N, C-alpha and C positions, 0 to 999 in steps of 0.2 A: 280318439283322434277327431277332433271336431274340423269344420268345414273351412277354415282358414290354413289349418297345416296341411289337410289334402289339398288346398289350392296352390300352396307355396312348393310340396315336395309333387306337383305334377309339372309348375313352371321349371322346376330345377331340373327335374328329367327331361323336357324339351331343349333347356340350355345345351346341356350333357350333349342330347342326340346332336345338336344342330355344331357343337364343335367338334364331335366327332367326324360328321359330314365332311366339314371344310378340313381337319387332317386329313382323310382319305384322299381327295381331292388333290389336296398340296404334294402329297406323295407318291402321287400316280397309282393308287391302288383302285382308283373306280374310275375306270374310262366311261364316255359315253356309250351308249348302244350301239352295237356293231364295231368299236374302235380296241385297238390295245394299246396298252400302256408301252413306250420307248424308255422312260426312264422311273426306275421305281421308289425314288426320293430318300434313298440309303446310301446308291454307292454306283460306280458306274457299270455295272453288269450289262452286258449286251452293246455297249461303246466300245471302239477301239481306241485307246488313248494313244498320243504320239511316243514313237519311243523315244528316250532321254526326254521327257516331258519335264521331269523333276517336280511335279505334283501342282504344275498349276492350273490344269484341270482338274477340280475338285466338286465334291459334293459340300455342302455349309447351310445349314438350318432346311434341308427338305430340298433346295435346290441346286442345280448345276454352274457352280461358279468358276470365271475364268477372270484372271489377271493380266493377260496379253502377255506374260513372261514367259511362254513356256521355252525349255531349252531343247527342243530336239534339234535336231542338227539339218533337216527337211522339211516335211510337212507337220506343220502344227495346228492341224484342224481336227476337230473331235469328229470321228464317225460312226454309223451306226454298225454292227458287226454283220447285219443283213443288208441286201441289196433289194430294192422295190422298183414295179414297173408304173402302174396307175395307182393312186391312192388321194386319200385328203387327208391332210397332217394339220393338226391343231396343235398350238401351243402358246406358253406364255414367254415374253421377253421383258427385259427392262436394261435400261443401261444406268450404270452404277453413279457414276460421275465421267467430268468432260475436261479433265485437265492440259488437252493437247489444243491450241487452235490450230485449226487447218487455214492457212493463209491464201488457198487457191480453190477455192468454191464456184463453180460458175452457176449463173441465171442459165437455170435450164428452162427449156419453153415447152409446152404441151405436146408438140409435134418430136420433143426428145432433143433438139438443137438445143446448140447456145446461144443466149441473146448477146448483141454486138452493139457496141456506141455508135456515136455517128462517123467516126471515123475507122469502122469495120473492124474495133479490136473487141475480143472476147470480156463481157462484164463478170469479173470473178471480185470474190470480198472473202474476208474471215468470218469463221464459225467456229467455237467451239462444239467439238466433233469427237465422239466417238465412233469406230465402225465396226461390223460383222456383219452377218447374212447368214442364211439356210441355205445350204447346196444341194442341189437335186440332182438326182443320177448320177452321183460318183463323178462330177466334173465343176470344177468353180467356176468356169464360165457361165453354169447356167443356175446362179444364185441370186437369192431373193435378198437385197440389201436392208440393213439394219443401220441408219447413222442418223446424224441430225440435220443434213441438209434442207433445207426450205421444200425443195421439191417434195420431201417426205420418204418416209421408207417404203419398201416396196417394188423400187423399181429394179431391175434387172441390168445391172450397169454392165457387163458383160457383153451383152447383146446391146445396148443403147449404142456402147462407144464403138462398137466393131464397126472400122469404115466398111467393111462387105454388104453391113445389113442395110436393107431394103427401106427406103423411108417409113411406108408402110409397119414395117417389122419396129423401127427404133418407136418411132409414136405407140406402137401397142404394148412396149414394155416399159413406159414412162409411167407413173402414175396419175392417175387421173384427180387424185386431192392428197391434201397434207392430213391425214387421221393420226399420227403419232402424238400421244400425250408426251407431257411435259418430262425431261431427264427424272429419272429417280421412282417413276409408277411405271405399272405394269402395264405391258399392252397386248393384245390377243394376235395371233398371224391364224388365218387358216388360208390354208394353201392347195389348193386342186391342181394334181397333174395328171392329164389321161390323154393318152398319144401323144400329140405335138404341141397340146394344148396347155398353158400352165395359167391359171386365176387366184387372185390373189385378194383376199379381203383382210382390211385390217381395222380394229376395234369398230366391227361391224359395217365398216363402210368398203365397197368394192373399189380398189386401186387398180388392179390389173383386173378386167372384167374377163378377159380371155385373148392371152396372145399368142399366136401361132407360132411356133420355134422351130422351123425346118429341122434343125441339125441334132436337136437334144439325142441323148442315147436312150434307148429302149427299158433300159435296168440302171440302177446304180446305187450306191449308198447313200444315205443323207447325211449330212455332214452341218456341225456347227462355227464357223467360219473364225481363224484368227486372223487377226490384223496388226500392227504398230510393231515398233522395234525403239530401242534407247541407244543412245550415245550421251557417253560421260554423264547417266544418270538420268539422261532428259529424252522425252519422249519425240524423238522424229517424224513420228506419221500418227494419225487417227487410231488411238489404240482399244482391243476390243474388253472392254472393262463392262462384261456383261454378266447375267443371271437368266439362266432359263427354269420352267416349272414345267408341269403339266402337259406333257409330251405324248400325245394320242396320234394315232395312225390307222385310219381303215382303208384296207386294200379295196380296190375297184376290181371289177371284174371276178371275184373269185367265190 
């Protein structure tokens, strides 16, 4: 075997090894050190599919795929079987498409309030939108949003819009920057929940540096949120046309 052939075979072996590593990462079999995979890349083992879902939460090409069409009678969210307390969650998500125009998106200010025009009316405008989120500790109130709003993904809408929330809390759950990639591209969340504190990094940028959430439960399941409905075959609200992959979790304090 001459030197040129040996060099070719070595390069081929490196390429195959690289593909193998990518496949292991995609199917959730190789979590980072200290983390466990919540999704195995093959099926929804470890997740509670909504009763009567009709196959709308499914695995396609190694990722969790949702078409926002769950036929479940009540809760349409996808939940982990297990409950968690303090943890770091890493996952990739992408919005597949945005067939619905949300006509009523507010202009959100850094303090979490809505901008108003010179007559005191809230400024709102239409946006092509899909909508989902990562639900924390079993309660949809405590979700980290995924959507197409100009404020960016990562806010905690259920807290920011709570009329009982203090101005400090409302500002704390409003994204510091818009870090989303274009629709169709993969994004990466790192969500840390420790005690009453929630921190969110999106694509390497801190969007919630550390919000203190007084009423967040101590433990609960992690959920992938359903959103959207149809009437006469047309979307009436922003649908969860999402995919998820590489879902890894590290429990803290263990």
